C-alpha positions in Angstrom: 9.1 -16.6 -6.8 7.5 -20.1 -8.1 5.3 -19.2 -11.0 2.1 -21.1 -9.6 2.5 -18.3 -6.9 2.3 -15.7 -9.1 -0.4 -16.8 -11.5 -2.8 -17.8 -8.3 -2.2 -13.6 -6.9 -3.1 -12.4 -9.8 -5.6 -15.3 -10.8 -4.6 -16.2 -14.0 -3.1 -19.5 -16.1 0.1 -20.7 -14.9 1.3 -21.2 -18.7 0.1 -17.6 -19.5 2.5 -16.3 -16.6 5.7 -18.5 -18.1 5.0 -16.9 -21.6 5.1 -13.1 -20.1 8.0 -14.4 -17.4 9.8 -15.7 -20.9 9.2 -12.3 -22.6 10.5 -9.6 -19.5 13.6 -12.1 -19.4 14.6 -10.9 -23.1 13.8 -7.8 -21.9 16.4 -8.0 -18.8 14.2 -7.1 -16.3 13.5 -10.8 -14.5 15.9 -13.5 -14.2 13.6 -16.9 -14.8 14.1 -20.5 -14.7 11.9 -22.6 -15.8 10.5 -24.9 -12.8 13.2 -22.7 -10.4 11.2 -19.5 -10.4 11.6 -16.0 -10.7 13.3 -12.7 -9.2 13.9 -9.2 -10.5 17.1 -8.1 -12.2 18.8 -4.8 -11.0 16.4 -3.1 -14.1 13.4 -4.8 -13.0 13.8 -3.4 -9.9 14.4 0.1 -11.3 11.6 0.1 -13.5 9.1 -1.5 -10.8 9.9 1.2 -8.6 9.4 4.1 -11.3 6.1 2.3 -11.9 5.2 2.2 -7.9 6.5 5.9 -7.5 4.0 7.2 -10.7 1.2 5.2 -9.3 1.4 6.8 -5.9 1.5 10.2 -6.7 -0.9 10.3 -9.1 -3.5 8.4 -5.9 -1.9 11.5 -3.9 -2.9 14.4 -6.6 -6.4 12.2 -6.9 -7.0 12.1 -3.9 -5.6 15.8 -2.3 -6.0 17.8 -5.5 -9.5 16.3 -7.3 -10.8 14.7 -3.8 -11.5 11.4 -5.3 -12.4 9.5 -2.0 -9.3 7.0 -1.0 -11.6 3.9 -1.9 -11.6 4.9 -5.7 -7.9 6.3 -6.2 -6.0 3.2 -6.6 -8.1 1.8 -9.8 -7.6 5.3 -11.7 -4.2 5.5 -11.1 -3.7 2.1 -12.5 -4.3 3.4 -15.5 -2.8 6.8 -14.9 1.1 4.9 -13.9 1.6 3.5 -17.6 1.9 7.2 -18.8 5.9 7.4 -19.7 6.7 10.8 -19.4 8.9 11.2 -16.6 9.6 14.9 -17.1 5.8 14.8 -16.2 6.1 12.3 -13.0 8.7 15.1 -11.3 6.7 17.6 -12.2 3.6 16.3 -10.4 5.5 15.6 -7.5 6.6 19.3 -6.9 3.6 20.2 -7.9 2.1 18.3 -4.8 4.9 19.2 -2.8 6.9 16.3 -2.8 4.6 13.8 -1.0 6.6 11.2 1.0 3.6 8.9 1.4 0.0 7.9 -1.0 -3.3 7.9 0.9 -3.0 4.6 1.8 0.2 5.9 4.3 2.4 3.6 1.5 5.8 5.1 0.9 6.7 6.8 -2.2 10.1 5.9 -3.6 12.3 9.6 -4.4 13.4 9.9 -8.8 16.1 7.6 -7.7 13.8 4.7 -6.3 15.0 5.0 -3.0 11.9 4.3 -0.1 11.9 5.8 3.1 9.9 4.0 5.4 9.3 4.7 8.7 9.4 1.5 11.5 5.4 0.5 11.7 3.5 -2.0 13.8 -0.1 -3.4 13.4 -2.6 -1.9 15.8 -3.4 -5.5 17.2 0.8 -5.3 18.6 0.1 -2.0 20.8 -0.5 -2.7 24.4 -3.6 -1.6 26.3 -3.4 2.1 26.7 -0.5 3.3 24.8 -1.1 5.9 21.9 -0.2 5.7 18.2 -0.7 7.6 15.9 -2.4 5.5 12.6 -0.2 5.4 9.4 -1.5 2.9 7.2 -3.8 0.2 5.8 -2.8 -3.4 5.0 -5.7 -3.9 3.4 -6.8 -1.4 0.2 -9.7 -2.8 -0.8 -12.9 -0.5 -1.3 -14.8 -2.1 0.9 -12.3 -1.5 4.0 -11.8 1.7 3.0 -15.4 2.4 3.1 -15.4 0.4 6.7 -12.8 2.6 7.5 -14.7 5.9 6.6 -17.8 4.5 7.7 -16.3 4.6 11.2 -14.3 7.8 10.9 -10.9 6.1 11.4 -8.7 7.9 9.6 -4.6 7.8 8.7 -2.5 10.5 10.8 -5.2 10.0 13.8 -3.9 9.6 17.5 -5.6 5.8 18.6 -5.6 4.2 22.1 -6.3 0.9 23.1 -8.3 0.5 25.8 -9.4 -3.1 26.0 -7.9 -6.5 24.6 -11.0 -9.4 24.0 -9.3 -12.7 24.9 -11.7 -14.9 23.2 -11.4 -13.4 20.0 -8.2 -10.5 20.3 -11.1 -7.9 19.4 -10.0 -4.4 20.5 -12.0 -1.3 22.2 -10.7 1.5 20.6 -10.2 5.5 21.2 -9.6 7.7 18.0 -11.5 10.6 17.0 -12.9 11.1 21.1 -15.0 8.3 19.8 -14.6 4.5 21.4 -15.6 1.7 19.1 -14.9 -2.1 19.4 -13.3 -3.8 16.0 -12.2 -6.9 15.0 -8.9 -8.7 15.4 -9.0 -9.0 11.3 -9.5 -5.0 11.2 -6.7 -4.6 13.7 -4.3 -6.6 11.9 -5.1 -4.3 8.9 -4.4 -1.1 10.4 -0.3 -0.1 10.8 0.7 2.3 13.5 3.7 4.4 14.7 4.3 4.7 18.4 4.0 7.7 20.2 
């Protein structure tokens, strides 16, 4: 990945990103060549996997045990993911019953960094009349999750596409025994697993 692409993604100066990449290269978590981009090393992949694992376990804990809404757990988990204790992470996993997915439907890596992700599609690819289960979100922003809550669109619910509008690719769907009209933008940010 290029330095400029990273800078744009995290809204930082390219020079700041280059400086950080040099430090990460010294720690052997990335391979970095000026003007050639960056890639993760094996150590970098392991380190990233551990952070993702902790983050997603904390999200499950916050949502399931402390009853935080799913639109609030990400920011708090960002702070908690930096706790270094592997013993705490393993106990947290056990306490939660070894969850496979976070509240947004993303897979949780196991203690070895393996991710067991199932095949999923976006809702807009579902054909009319076909039933599926909602298994994840592509956009985990607070505004999007609040929209889903307001419309009672939740993970692990059955969903059927009733109609597709040729004009704007919007959909009429049935979920929770209610019929809704949703935009293409919403439909492309909802992941489903076909039944």
